SERO-4910 file (N, C-alpha, C, O; in steps of 0.05 Angstrom, whole numbers):
BEGIN
 pado doro    nc1    nc2    nc3   cac1   cac2   cac3    cc1    cc2    cc3    oc1    oc2    oc3
  Unk    A    430   -294   -174    443   -269   -170    450   -265   -141    437   -275   -123
  Unk    A    471   -250   -136    479   -243   -109    462   -221    -98    447   -209   -113
  Unk    A    465   -216    -72    450   -194    -60    459   -168    -73    483   -163    -75
  Unk    A    441   -151    -82    448   -127    -96    466   -109    -79    464   -108    -55
  Unk    A    485    -95    -92    503    -77    -79    487    -55    -65    469    -43    -77
  Unk    A    494    -49    -40    480    -28    -25    455    -39    -11    441    -23      2
  Unk    A    450    -64    -13    426    -77      0    436    -99     18    459   -108     17
  Unk    A    419   -107     36    425   -131     52    403   -151     49    379   -143     45
  Unk    A    409   -176     50    390   -197     46    387   -213     72    407   -221     84
  Unk    A    363   -217     80    358   -229    106    332   -244    107    318   -246     86
  Unk    A    326   -255    130    301   -270    134    286   -259    158    299   -250    177
  Unk    A    260   -259    156    243   -249    178    219   -267    182    217   -288    168
  Unk    A    201   -259    200    178   -275    205    161   -279    180    151   -301    174
  Unk    A    157   -257    164    140   -259    141    156   -265    115    145   -277     96
  Unk    A    181   -258    115    197   -260     90    219   -281     93    236   -280    111
  Unk    A    218   -300     74    239   -321     74    265   -309     61    287   -316     69
  Unk    A    261   -292     41    284   -280     27    279   -251     22    268   -244      1
  Unk    A    286   -234     41    281   -205     38    306   -191     28    328   -197     35
  Unk    A    301   -172     10    322   -154      0    316   -126     10    296   -114      2
  Unk    A    333   -116     27    329    -90     40    350    -70     30    374    -73     37
  Unk    A    342    -51     14    361    -32      2    361     -6     18    339      6     23
  Unk    A    384      4     25    387     27     43    380     53     30    376     55      6
  Unk    A    380     74     47    372    101     38    393    114     21    388    136     10
  Unk    A    416    103     18    437    115      3    438    106    -26    454    116    -43
  Unk    A    421     86    -33    421     76    -60    412     97    -80    393    112    -75
  Unk    A    426     99   -103    419    119   -123    406    107   -147    393    121   -163
  Unk    A    409     80   -150    397     67   -173    382     41   -164    388     30   -143
  Unk    A    363     33   -180    349      9   -174    367    -15   -179    383    -15   -198
  Unk    A    364    -37   -163    379    -61   -169    371    -72   -196    347    -71   -204
  Unk    A    390    -84   -210    384    -96   -237    376   -125   -234    363   -136   -252
  Unk    A    384   -138   -212    379   -166   -209    377   -172   -179    388   -158   -162
  Unk    A    362   -194   -173    357   -202   -145    363   -232   -142    362   -247   -162
  Unk    A    368   -241   -117    372   -270   -113    347   -286   -119    325   -275   -117
  Unk    A    351   -310   -127    328   -328   -132    311   -331   -107    322   -333    -85
  Unk    A    285   -332   -110    267   -336    -87    261   -311    -71    247   -313    -51
  Unk    A    270   -288    -80    264   -263    -66    234   -260    -63    219   -262    -82
  Unk    A    225   -255    -38    196   -252    -34    188   -225    -21    164   -218    -21
  Unk    A    208   -210    -11    202   -184      0    224   -165     -9    247   -171     -8
  Unk    A    215   -141    -19    234   -122    -30    228    -95    -17    205    -85    -17
  Unk    A    249    -82     -6    246    -56      7    264    -37     -9    289    -39     -8
  Unk    A    252    -18    -23    266      2    -39    259     30    -27    240     42    -36
  Unk    A    274     39     -8    266     62      8    286     86      6    286    102     24
  Unk    A    302     86    -15    321    108    -18    309    132    -34    298    128    -55
  Unk    A    310    156    -22    300    180    -36    314    184    -64    303    197    -81
  Unk    A    338    173    -67    352    176    -92    338    163   -116    342    172   -139
  Unk    A    321    144   -110    307    130   -132    287    149   -146    281    146   -170
  Unk    A    276    167   -130    257    186   -142    270    206   -161    256    219   -176
  Unk    A    296    207   -161    311    226   -179    318    213   -206    329    226   -223
  Unk    A    311    187   -209    317    174   -234    298    183   -256    277    195   -250
  Unk    A    305    177   -281    288    184   -303    263    166   -303    263    145   -289
  Unk    A    243    174   -318    219    157   -320    226    129   -330    216    109   -320
  Unk    A    243    128   -350    251    102   -361    265     85   -340    261     61   -339
  Unk    A    282     97   -324    297     82   -304    279     72   -282    282     50   -272
  Unk    A    259     88   -275    239     80   -255    223     56   -265    220     36   -251
  Unk    A    214     58   -289    198     36   -301    215     10   -302    206    -11   -295
  Unk    A    240     13   -313    257    -10   -315    264    -22   -288    265    -46   -284
  Unk    A    269     -4   -268    276    -13   -241    253    -28   -228    258    -48   -215
  Unk    A    229    -19   -232    206    -33   -220    200    -59   -234    192    -79   -222
  Unk    A    205    -60   -260    200    -84   -275    221   -105   -270    218   -129   -277
  Unk    A    243    -97   -257    264   -116   -249    258   -130   -223    271   -150   -216
  Unk    A    239   -119   -208    231   -132   -182    221   -160   -189    204   -163   -206
  Unk    A    230   -181   -175    223   -208   -182    193   -214   -180    179   -204   -163
  Unk    A    184   -230   -199    156   -238   -200    147   -254   -175    123   -256   -169
  Unk    A    167   -264   -160    161   -280   -135    155   -262   -111    148   -272    -90
  Unk    A    158   -235   -114    155   -217    -92    127   -216    -81    108   -213    -96
  Unk    A    125   -219    -55     99   -217    -41     94   -191    -27     72   -183    -22
  Unk    A    117   -177    -20    115   -151     -7    135   -132    -20    158   -138    -23
  Unk    A    124   -109    -29    141    -88    -40    136    -63    -24    114    -52    -23
  Unk    A    158    -53    -12    156    -29      5    174     -7     -7    198    -10     -8
  Unk    A    161     14    -16    176     36    -28    173     62    -13    178     84    -23
  Unk    A    166     60     13    162     84     29    187    101     30    210     91     33
  Unk    A    183    127     26    205    147     26    222    147      1    242    161      0
  Unk    A    215    132    -19    231    132    -44    226    156    -60    242    164    -77
  Unk    A    203    170    -56    196    194    -71    195    189   -101    202    206   -117
  Unk    A    186    165   -109    187    157   -138    169    175   -155    175    179   -179
  Unk    A    149    187   -143    134    208   -157    113    200   -177     95    215   -183
  Unk    A    114    175   -186     95    166   -206     95    135   -207    114    122   -199
  Unk    A     73    125   -216     70     96   -220     55     92   -246     30     94   -247
  Unk    A     70     86   -267     57     83   -293     41     58   -297     45     39   -282
  Unk    A     23     59   -316      6     36   -321     22     12   -329     39     13   -348
  Unk    A     18    -11   -315     32    -35   -321     60    -39   -310     72    -60   -315
  Unk    A     70    -19   -296     97    -21   -286    101    -44   -267    123    -56   -264
  Unk    A     79    -52   -253     81    -73   -233     65    -98   -242     61   -116   -226
  Unk    A     57    -99   -267     38   -119   -276     48   -148   -275     33   -167   -276
  Unk    A     75   -151   -272     86   -178   -271     86   -189   -242     93   -212   -238
  Unk    A     78   -172   -223     79   -181   -194     53   -195   -186     39   -185   -168
  Unk    A     48   -217   -198     23   -232   -193     21   -245   -165      0   -253   -157
  Unk    A     44   -246   -151     44   -257   -124     43   -236   -102     43   -242    -78
  Unk    A     42   -211   -110     44   -189    -91     19   -188    -73     -4   -188    -82
  Unk    A     24   -187    -46      2   -184    -26      2   -157    -13    -20   -147     -6
  Unk    A     25   -145     -9     27   -120      6     43   -100    -11     66   -106    -19
  Unk    A     32    -76    -15     46    -55    -30     45    -29    -14     23    -19     -9
  Unk    A     68    -19     -6     70      5      9     81     28     -9    104     27    -17
  Unk    A     64     47    -14     72     70    -30     69     96    -15     64    118    -26
  Unk    A     72     95     12     72    119     28     97    135     23    118    124     17
  Unk    A     95    162     25    117    180     22    133    175     -4    158    173     -4
  Unk    A    118    174    -26    130    170    -52    124    193    -71    128    191    -95
  Unk    A    113    215    -60    108    239    -76     87    235    -98     88    248   -119
  Unk    A     70    215    -95     49    210   -115     29    233   -116     21    244    -95
  Unk    A     21    240   -140      0    261   -143    -25    250   -157    -46    263   -157
  Unk    A    -23    226   -169    -46    214   -182    -43    184   -182    -21    173   -182
  Unk    A    -66    171   -184    -67    142   -188    -80    137   -214   -104    141   -217
  Unk    A    -64    130   -234    -75    128   -261    -86    100   -267    -81     81   -252
  Unk    A   -102     99   -289   -113     73   -297    -91     53   -302    -71     60   -316
  Unk    A    -94     29   -292    -73      8   -296    -50      9   -278    -31     -7   -281
  Unk    A    -50     28   -259    -27     30   -240    -22      4   -225      0     -3   -219
  Unk    A    -44    -10   -219    -42    -35   -203    -51    -59   -220    -60    -80   -209
  Unk    A    -49    -57   -246    -56    -78   -264    -41   -103   -258    -16   -103   -254
  Unk    A    -54   -126   -258    -41   -152   -255    -37   -160   -226    -28   -183   -221
  Unk    A    -44   -143   -207    -39   -149   -178    -63   -163   -166    -75   -153   -147
  Unk    A    -71   -186   -178    -96   -199   -171    -97   -210   -143   -118   -215   -132
  Unk    A    -73   -214   -130    -72   -225   -103    -67   -204    -82    -65   -210    -58
  Unk    A    -66   -178    -91    -59   -157    -72    -80   -156    -49   -104   -156    -54
  Unk    A    -70   -154    -25    -86   -155      0    -86   -128     14   -107   -120     25
  Unk    A    -63   -114     14    -61    -88     28    -47    -68     10    -26    -74     -2
  Unk    A    -59    -44      8    -48    -23     -9    -47      3      8    -68     13     16
  Unk    A    -23     14     11    -19     39     26    -12     61      6     10     60     -6
  Unk    A    -29     81      3    -22    105    -13    -27    130      4    -34    151     -7
  Unk    A    -24    127     30    -29    148     49    -12    172     45     11    170     35
  Unk    A    -23    196     52     -7    220     52      9    222     78     15    201     90
  Unk    A     15    246     87     32    249    112     14    247    137     -2    264    143
  Unk    A     18    224    151      3    220    176     20    228    200     12    223    223
  Unk    A     44    239    195     61    248    217     51    276    226     40    291    211
  Unk    A     56    282    251     50    309    262     75    319    276     95    304    280
  Unk    A     75    344    285     97    355    299    102    341    326    124    342    337
  Unk    A     82    327    336     85    311    360    105    288    356    116    277    376
  Unk    A    109    280    331    128    259    325    156    269    324    175    254    319
  Unk    A    159    295    328    186    308    327    188    325    302    180    317    281
  Unk    A    200    349    305    201    368    283    218    356    260    211    360    236
  Unk    A    240    343    266    257    332    245    243    310    229    245    310    205
  Unk    A    230    292    244    216    270    230    193    281    213    189    272    190
  Unk    A    178    300    224    156    312    209    166    326    183    154    322    162
  Unk    A    188    341    185    199    355    162    208    335    141    203    339    117
  Unk    A    222    314    149    232    294    130    209    280    116    210    276     92
  Unk    A    189    272    131    166    257    119    149    275    102    138    267     81
  Unk    A    146    300    111    129    318     96    140    324     69    126    330     50
  Unk    A    167    324     67    180    330     41    174    309     20    175    315     -4
  Unk    A    169    284     28    164    263      9    135    252     10    129    231     -1
  Unk    A    117    268     22     90    259     25     76    256     -2     82    269    -21
  Unk    A     56    238     -2     38    237    -25     19    260    -23     12    269     -2
  Unk    A     11    270    -46    -10    291    -47    -28    284    -71    -30    300    -90
  Unk    A    -40    261    -69    -56    251    -91    -81    268    -94    -97    271    -75
  Unk    A    -85    278   -118   -108    294   -124   -128    279   -141   -153    281   -137
  Unk    A   -118    263   -160   -135    249   -179   -132    218   -176   -110    208   -175
  Unk    A   -155    205   -175   -156    176   -175   -173    167   -199   -197    172   -199
  Unk    A   -161    156   -219   -175    147   -242   -196    125   -234   -191    109   -217
  Unk    A   -219    125   -247   -239    106   -240   -231     77   -245   -243     58   -235
  Unk    A   -209     73   -261   -199     46   -266   -173     41   -252   -159     21   -257
  Unk    A   -165     58   -233   -140     54   -218   -140     28   -203   -119     14   -202
  Unk    A   -162     20   -191   -163     -4   -174   -176    -28   -189   -184    -48   -176
  Unk    A   -179    -26   -215   -191    -48   -230   -176    -74   -227   -151    -75   -229
  Unk    A   -190    -95   -221   -179   -122   -219   -168   -129   -192   -158   -152   -188
  Unk    A   -170   -112   -172   -160   -118   -145   -181   -132   -129   -190   -122   -108
  Unk    A   -189   -156   -138   -211   -170   -126   -206   -181    -98   -224   -187    -84
  Unk    A   -180   -183    -91   -173   -194    -64   -164   -173    -45   -154   -180    -23
  Unk    A   -166   -147    -52   -157   -126    -34   -174   -125     -9   -199   -124    -11
  Unk    A   -161   -124     15   -176   -123     40   -172    -97     55   -189    -88     70
  Unk    A   -149    -83     50   -143    -58     63   -134    -38     43   -115    -43     28
  Unk    A   -147    -14     42   -139      7     24   -137     33     40   -158     43     50
  Unk    A   -113     43     43   -108     67     59   -101     90     41    -79     90     29
  Unk    A   -119    110     38   -114    133     20   -120    159     34   -126    179     21
  Unk    A   -118    159     61   -124    183     76   -101    202     75    -78    195     67
  Unk    A   -106    227     84    -86    249     85    -75    256     57    -51    260     54
  Unk    A    -92    256     37    -84    265     10   -101    290      2   -111    304     20
  Unk    A   -103    294    -24   -118    318    -33   -138    310    -54   -143    324    -74
  Unk    A   -150    286    -50   -169    275    -70   -195    291    -69   -208    294    -48
  Unk    A   -203    302    -92   -225    320    -94   -251    306   -103   -273    316    -97
  Unk    A   -249    284   -117   -273    270   -125   -266    240   -131   -244    233   -137
  Unk    A   -287    224   -129   -285    195   -135   -309    187   -152   -332    191   -144
  Unk    A   -303    175   -175   -325    165   -191   -340    143   -177   -328    128   -161
  Unk    A   -366    141   -181   -382    121   -167   -373     92   -173   -381     74   -159
  Unk    A   -357     88   -194   -349     61   -202   -320     55   -192   -310     33   -198
  Unk    A   -308     73   -178   -279     70   -171   -274     44   -156   -253     31   -161
  Unk    A   -292     36   -138   -287     13   -121   -302    -12   -130   -306    -31   -115
  Unk    A   -309    -13   -156   -327    -34   -166   -316    -62   -164   -332    -81   -162
  Unk    A   -289    -65   -164   -278    -92   -163   -269   -100   -134   -258   -122   -130
  Unk    A   -273    -82   -115   -262    -87    -88   -283   -100    -69   -288    -90    -47
  Unk    A   -295   -121    -79   -316   -134    -63   -308   -146    -37   -325   -151    -20
  Unk    A   -282   -152    -33   -272   -163     -9   -260   -143     11   -250   -150     32
  Unk    A   -262   -117      3   -250    -96     20   -263    -95     47   -287    -94     50
  Unk    A   -246    -94     68   -256    -93     95   -250    -65    108   -265    -56    125
  Unk    A   -228    -53    100   -219    -28    112   -213     -7     90   -197    -13     72
  Unk    A   -226     16     92   -221     38     73   -219     63     89   -237     70    104
  Unk    A   -196     77     86   -193    103     99   -190    126     79   -172    125     62
  Unk    A   -208    145     80   -206    168     62   -207    194     79   -212    216     68
  Unk    A   -202    192    104   -201    215    122   -182    236    112   -161    230     99
  Unk    A   -188    262    116   -170    284    110   -165    285     80   -142    289     71
  Unk    A   -186    283     64   -186    289     35   -210    308     30   -230    305     43
  Unk    A   -208    327     12   -231    344      6   -256    329     -1   -278    337      7
  Unk    A   -253    306    -15   -277    290    -23   -292    279      2   -316    275      0
  Unk    A   -277    275     24   -290    264     48   -312    282     58   -331    273     71
  Unk    A   -309    308     53   -329    327     63   -356    324     48   -377    333     58
  Unk    A   -355    312     25   -379    310      8   -392    282     10   -413    277     -1
  Unk    A   -378    264     25   -388    236     25   -399    228     53   -392    240     73
  Unk    A   -416    208     52   -426    195     76   -427    165     71   -425    157     48
  Unk    A   -431    149     91   -429    120     88   -450    109     69   -446     87     57
  Unk    A   -471    124     65   -492    115     46   -488    123     17   -504    117      0
  Unk    A   -466    137     12   -460    147    -15   -457    124    -35   -445    103    -27
  Unk    A   -467    127    -60   -466    105    -79   -438     94    -85   -435     71    -92
  Unk    A   -417    111    -82   -390    102    -88   -382     79    -71   -364     63    -78
  Unk    A   -395     76    -48   -388     54    -29   -405     29    -33   -401      9    -19
  Unk    A   -424     30    -51   -442      7    -55   -427    -20    -61   -434    -40    -50
  Unk    A   -406    -19    -79   -392    -44    -85   -377    -57    -62   -372    -81    -62
  Unk    A   -371    -41    -41   -355    -52    -19   -372    -56      7   -361    -63     28
  Unk    A   -397    -50      4   -414    -49     28   -417    -75     43   -420    -76     67
  Unk    A   -415    -98     29   -420   -124     41   -400   -131     63   -408   -140     84
  Unk    A   -374   -126     59   -353   -134     78   -338   -111     91   -324   -115    110
  Unk    A   -341    -87     80   -325    -64     90   -337    -54    116   -355    -37    116
  Unk    A   -327    -64    139   -337    -57    165   -323    -33    177   -333    -21    196
  Unk    A   -300    -25    166   -286     -1    175   -283     18    152   -264     17    136
  Unk    A   -302     37    151   -302     57    130   -297     84    144   -316     96    155
  Unk    A   -272     93    143   -264    118    157   -266    142    138   -249    146    121
  Unk    A   -287    158    142   -291    182    126   -284    207    141   -270    225    131
  Unk    A   -293    208    166   -289    233    182   -266    230    202   -254    250    209
  Unk    A   -262    205    212   -240    201    231   -227    174    228   -240    155    217
  Unk    A   -202    172    236   -187    147    234   -193    130    258   -188    138    281
  Unk    A   -204    106    253   -212     89    276   -192     67    282   -199     47    295
  Unk    A   -167     69    271   -147     50    279   -139     30    259   -149     30    236
  Unk    A   -122     11    267   -110     -9    249   -113    -37    261    -94    -53    260
  Unk    A   -136    -43    272   -140    -68    286   -134    -93    269   -122   -112    278
  Unk    A   -144    -92    244   -140   -115    227   -111   -120    220   -101   -142    221
  Unk    A    -97    -98    213    -68   -101    207    -52   -109    232    -33   -124    230
  Unk    A    -60    -99    255    -47   -107    280    -49   -137    285    -30   -150    294
  Unk    A    -73   -148    278    -77   -176    281    -59   -192    262    -46   -211    270
  Unk    A    -58   -183    237    -40   -197    218    -11   -196    226      4   -215    223
  Unk    A     -3   -173    237     25   -170    246     31   -189    269     51   -202    270
  Unk    A     12   -189    288     15   -206    312     16   -236    305     31   -251    317
  Unk    A     -1   -244    286     -3   -272    279     14   -280    255     13   -302    246
  Unk    A     30   -260    246     48   -265    223     33   -275    199     43   -294    185
  Unk    A     11   -263    193     -6   -272    170    -10   -250    149    -29   -252    133
  Unk    A      7   -230    149      5   -208    130      5   -219    101    -10   -209     84
  Unk    A     22   -238     96     26   -246     68     11   -271     60     15   -281     37
  Unk    A     -6   -282     77    -22   -305     68    -50   -296     59    -57   -273     61
  Unk    A    -65   -315     49    -91   -309     37   -115   -318     53   -137   -321     43
  Unk    A   -110   -322     79   -133   -329     97   -155   -308     95   -149   -284     92
  Unk    A   -179   -316     98   -202   -298     96   -221   -303    119   -229   -326    124
  Unk    A   -230   -282    132   -252   -285    151   -269   -260    149   -259   -238    143
  Unk    A   -295   -263    152   -313   -241    150   -314   -224    175   -307   -233    197
  Unk    A   -322   -199    172   -328   -183    195   -305   -172    210   -282   -177    202
  Unk    A   -310   -157    231   -288   -145    247   -272   -167    261   -280   -190    264
  Unk    A   -248   -158    271   -232   -176    287   -247   -184    312   -258   -166    326
  Unk    A   -248   -209    318   -261   -219    342   -243   -216    366   -219   -219    364
  Unk    A   -255   -211    389   -240   -208    414   -249   -228    434   -273   -235    437
  Unk    A   -229   -238    449   -236   -257    471   -251   -242    493   -242   -220    501
  Unk    A   -272   -253    502   -287   -240    523   -270   -235    548   -257   -254    558
  Unk    A   -272   -211    558   -259   -205    584   -230   -198    582   -218   -187    600
  Unk    A   -217   -205    559   -188   -200    556   -181   -179    536   -160   -167    536
  Unk    A   -200   -174    518   -196   -152    499   -174   -158    478   -164   -140    466
  Unk    A   -167   -184    475   -146   -191    456   -159   -201    430   -180   -214    430
  Unk    A   -146   -194    409   -156   -202    382   -155   -232    379   -135   -245    387
  Unk    A   -175   -243    367   -176   -272    362   -182   -276    333   -200   -264    321
  Unk    A   -167   -293    320   -170   -298    292   -192   -318    287   -193   -340    299
  Unk    A   -211   -311    270   -233   -328    263   -231   -336    234   -229   -318    217
  Unk    A   -231   -361    228   -229   -370    201   -256   -379    191   -259   -387    168
***
């Protein structure tokens, strides 16, 4: 298939065949070029589609996709199994998609997923009034997280769910996230009731060295992946990012 109308196809450090669809798109692409590995669907118009069109549009994303970025699409929902064919997916960005819940099976089949962003609005007026207003209009306001929402995500390393309206988390919610290193739940009502010793964190305690409940302590791990162009690979190292003595620069440890 040719590059979808209204999109551009290019190559970057992480993506050999990226399909980047502009903010003016009103419908999901029906087909993609062979070998597509990164898909950017960031048009607010997609959120205005019917439930059936959203499901069909997401199921049309190629199974070869390693990165799916839907920031600012305002899609509003993610049904069970809609992404289940994306077995190669490593990075999923669902920021500014007007999500209100994460239902059971939302991430079904994403066994290689490494990074999941379901953050609410992290912009402030310091970022500019226009930018804040635009982003706030499409922010996530997740209230409910089903205890089976993250089932099967055995390779997830980063889960960002801060700045939402999550009121409770079942103690089994993170049961499959044994490799998780970074979890942010700052600025959720539930964060006021939790501490690092809470049972809900027991399944992730072995490797999760950055557990942000009260404050955001940064994005050091993702900064390293971006710098070393390793966002989409499956390299694994334990513990925090290592730094070279005296230079303060991140060093990758395998």
